[in-house]
Structures are given as C-alpha cells and as structure tokens.
Kinemage of the C-alpha trace (Angstrom):
@kinemage 1
@onewidth
@group {chain A} dominant
@subgroup {mainchain}
@vectorlist {calphas} color= white
{ca met a 1} P 16.265 130.379 -27.545
{ca val a 2} L 13.036 132.223 -28.214
{ca ser a 3} L 10.250 130.738 -30.318
{ca lys a 4} L 8.879 132.224 -33.514
{ca ala a 5} L 5.671 132.746 -31.719
{ca thr a 6} L 6.828 134.579 -28.925
{ca arg a 7} L 8.926 136.770 -31.095
{ca ile a 8} L 5.646 137.618 -33.259
{ca leu a 9} L 4.109 138.544 -29.992
{ca gln a 10} L 6.992 140.645 -29.405
{ca glu a 11} L 6.907 142.266 -32.539
{ca arg a 12} L 3.106 142.835 -32.228
{ca ser a 13} L 3.270 144.279 -28.653
{ca leu a 14} L 6.649 146.810 -29.999
{ca ser a 15} L 4.133 148.051 -32.885
{ca ile a 16} L 0.907 148.809 -30.648
{ca leu a 17} L 3.534 150.157 -27.776
{ca ser a 18} L 4.831 152.459 -30.777
{ca ala a 19} L 1.744 153.489 -32.476
{ca ala a 20} L 0.204 154.556 -28.798
{ca thr a 21} L 3.615 156.237 -28.170
{ca leu a 22} L 3.101 158.328 -31.479
{ca ala a 23} L -0.550 158.983 -30.873
{ca ile a 24} L 0.326 160.998 -27.467
{ca ile a 25} L 2.678 162.445 -28.446
{ca met a 26} L 0.811 163.924 -31.647
{ca thr a 27} L -1.983 164.919 -28.896
{ca ala a 28} L 0.680 166.778 -26.790
{ca cys a 29} L 1.939 168.577 -29.630
{ca ala a 30} L -1.458 170.000 -31.215
{ca ser a 31} L -2.516 170.706 -27.447
{ca val a 32} L 0.526 172.986 -26.537
{ca gly a 33} L 1.593 174.576 -30.348
{ca gly a 34} L -1.938 175.075 -31.164
{ca ala a 35} L -2.554 175.876 -35.085
{ca ser a 36} L -0.217 177.653 -37.292
{ca pro a 37} L -1.664 180.632 -39.188
{ca ser a 38} L -2.460 178.716 -42.136
{ca glu a 39} L -4.645 176.338 -40.196
{ca arg a 40} L -6.038 179.037 -37.919
{ca ala a 41} L -6.857 181.233 -41.589
{ca ala a 42} L -8.612 177.778 -43.123
{ca glu a 43} L -10.723 177.294 -39.662
{ca ser a 44} L -11.926 180.592 -39.855
{ca thr a 45} L -12.491 180.556 -43.233
{ca asp a 46} L -14.403 177.039 -43.724
{ca val a 47} L -16.736 177.724 -46.279
{ca ser a 48} L -19.057 174.865 -45.375
{ca pro a 49} L -22.636 175.696 -44.510
{ca ser a 50} L -22.948 175.445 -40.521
{ca pro a 51} L -26.084 174.106 -38.730
{ca ser a 52} L -26.690 177.228 -36.947
{ca glu a 53} L -25.661 180.845 -38.150
{ca ala a 54} L -23.799 182.757 -36.281
{ca pro a 55} L -24.699 186.509 -35.646
{ca his a 56} L -23.906 188.642 -38.412
{ca ala a 57} L -22.455 185.579 -40.701
{ca ala a 58} L -22.369 186.227 -44.442
{ca pro a 59} L -25.305 184.847 -46.090
{ca pro a 60} L -24.909 181.773 -48.474
{ca glu a 61} L -24.751 183.309 -51.561
{ca leu a 62} L -21.639 185.631 -50.332
{ca arg a 63} L -20.114 181.982 -49.091
{ca gly a 64} L -17.422 181.104 -51.605
{ca ala a 65} L -14.343 181.780 -53.416
{ca trp a 66} L -14.631 184.786 -55.531
{ca thr a 67} L -11.849 186.178 -58.344
{ca thr a 68} L -10.953 189.315 -59.847
{ca thr a 69} L -8.399 190.881 -61.827
{ca leu a 70} L -7.135 194.683 -60.788
{ca asp a 71} L -6.899 196.801 -63.511
{ca asn a 72} L -3.147 197.627 -62.538
{ca ser a 73} L -0.079 197.669 -65.112
{ca ala a 74} L 0.109 194.161 -63.687
{ca gln a 75} L -3.157 192.736 -64.180
{ca glu a 76} L -2.887 191.199 -60.693
{ca leu a 77} L -5.484 188.254 -60.204
{ca val a 78} L -7.066 188.287 -56.473
{ca thr a 79} L -9.840 185.796 -54.685
{ca leu a 80} L -11.501 187.021 -52.353
{ca thr a 81} L -12.961 183.791 -49.949
{ca leu a 82} L -15.913 183.821 -47.852
{ca ser a 83} L -16.889 181.764 -45.353
{ca gln a 84} L -19.610 182.488 -42.517
{ca thr a 85} L -17.337 184.578 -40.322
{ca gly a 86} L -14.130 185.144 -42.140
{ca tyr a 87} L -12.335 185.961 -45.339
{ca gln a 88} L -9.479 184.849 -46.997
{ca ile a 89} L -7.445 186.983 -50.116
{ca his a 90} L -5.041 185.840 -52.320
{ca arg a 91} L -3.225 188.034 -54.186
{ca gly a 92} L -0.024 186.919 -56.313
{ca gly a 93} L 2.134 185.291 -53.134
{ca asn a 94} L 0.003 188.062 -50.604
{ca phe a 95} L -1.870 186.252 -48.403
{ca gly a 96} L -4.114 187.357 -45.897
{ca phe a 97} L -7.247 186.749 -44.126
{ca gly a 98} L -9.309 188.009 -40.735
{ca val a 99} L -13.132 188.134 -40.074
{ca ile a 100} L -16.067 189.304 -41.511
{ca ala a 101} L -19.725 190.517 -39.996
{ca val a 102} L -22.504 191.735 -42.831
{ca asp a 103} L -24.872 193.493 -41.984
{ca ala a 104} L -27.951 193.768 -44.544
{ca asn a 105} L -25.802 195.569 -47.976
{ca gln a 106} L -23.193 196.059 -45.426
{ca ile a 107} L -19.591 194.115 -44.811
{ca thr a 108} L -17.467 195.102 -42.188
{ca phe a 109} L -13.602 193.075 -42.606
{ca ser a 110} L -11.380 193.035 -39.434
{ca gln a 111} L -9.075 191.385 -37.129
{ca ser a 112} L -6.868 190.550 -39.911
{ca asn a 113} L -3.138 189.375 -40.003
{ca leu a 114} L -1.722 192.202 -42.021
{ca cys a 115} L -3.499 195.036 -40.748
{ca asp a 116} L -5.174 196.502 -37.267
{ca gly a 117} L -7.794 198.561 -39.070
{ca val a 118} L -11.190 197.787 -39.767
{ca gly a 119} L -13.288 198.461 -43.296
{ca thr a 120} L -16.718 198.714 -44.091
{ca tyr a 121} L -18.056 198.335 -47.554
{ca thr a 122} L -21.822 198.189 -49.451
{ca trp a 123} L -22.146 194.863 -51.534
{ca ser a 124} L -24.662 193.847 -54.113
{ca leu a 125} L -24.618 190.515 -56.291
{ca asp a 126} L -26.096 191.062 -60.277
{ca ala a 127} L -26.030 188.300 -62.245
{ca gly a 128} L -23.729 186.912 -60.654
{ca ser a 129} L -21.149 189.296 -60.018
{ca leu a 130} L -19.766 190.499 -56.604
{ca gln a 131} L -19.702 194.723 -56.312
{ca leu a 132} L -17.806 196.190 -53.360
{ca ala a 133} L -18.053 199.358 -52.593
{ca ser a 134} L -16.473 201.128 -49.268
{ca val a 135} L -18.747 203.137 -46.950
{ca glu a 136} L -15.624 204.964 -45.479
{ca ala a 137} L -12.076 205.095 -46.159
{ca asp a 138} L -10.639 200.967 -45.446
{ca glu a 139} L -7.961 201.756 -42.474
{ca cys a 140} L -6.090 198.401 -44.510
{ca pro a 141} L -4.847 200.005 -47.764
{ca gly a 142} L -3.535 196.811 -49.078
{ca arg a 143} L -7.061 195.481 -48.466
{ca ala a 144} L -8.901 198.378 -49.807
{ca gly a 145} L -6.662 198.174 -52.749
{ca asp a 146} L -8.324 194.375 -53.276
{ca ile a 147} L -11.885 195.018 -52.727
{ca asp a 148} L -12.958 198.488 -52.960
{ca gly a 149} L -14.686 198.977 -56.239
{ca gln a 150} L -13.372 195.780 -57.004
{ca thr a 151} L -16.362 193.562 -58.828
{ca tyr a 152} L -15.521 189.465 -58.370
{ca thr a 153} L -17.535 186.535 -60.132
{ca his a 154} L -17.557 182.995 -58.849
C-alpha cells in the first residue's frame, strides 16, 4: 500500500513533468512552425516606439492607426496602421500588410502580402489629418484605392 505522502509526491512529480514536457513541445513548435501571417503582420507593424530608429523609419507623428471612409457606393471604412517600418490596411473583410520606408515627405509601400508592387506617395499632416497622394501609379491597384488621394484621421 502506498502512503499518502508518497502519493502526493508522485502527483507533484507528474505535474512538474507534464509542465516541462508542454514547455518543450511549445518551444519546438514555435521554432519549427514560425509565426502565422497575422502574427508576422503584428510583429512588422508594432506601433510601439523603439529605442533605436531603423533607417527610413516613419516619424513618430505618422505612427498609429488612421481611418478614412472611401467615397464609393459602399462608403467603406479603411484603417491604415503605420509603425516604424510596416503597415496594415483593413477594409471590410480585406487585410493587407507590408513594409514602409519614409524619406522626407515621401512614404514607399512595398512587400505586401497581397501584391508584389511598390507604391510611393507624398504625405502631409494638417490639423491632425494625414493626406496621401501618389508620386507615380502604385503597382498595387487595391492599395492605391485605399491610399491615393485619401485623407486619414487619428
């Protein structure tokens, strides 16, 4: 017959072993599987300030979530989120993300999950509104429709 103290010790050992096994499995899965597309998007568009600025990083005043309503028949709400070096665009059920680079008053969008093209826009801030206008035709027409000539507010 097993004593009460021995049984408690066995149960605790089993709990510790189970927790350790779970931690090993989670670590292995994270290193093998990598991040999901939405996790990569969240990482690339983290809007938290960084101690060291990346080259061509968006200035702090551009970072954050901006919204606009498209002047189309559906009057769709669009949210453009800019981080130091990335962007996300949400419109209805559509979601795109990629990389940005800012040089003075120009912002370049590239490496989208939806399109291989590049789009460069001028940007300006006026009374809390962000205006974007294409420098030349964006190679991604969906992104262009959400950005070109639009005025976003925080």
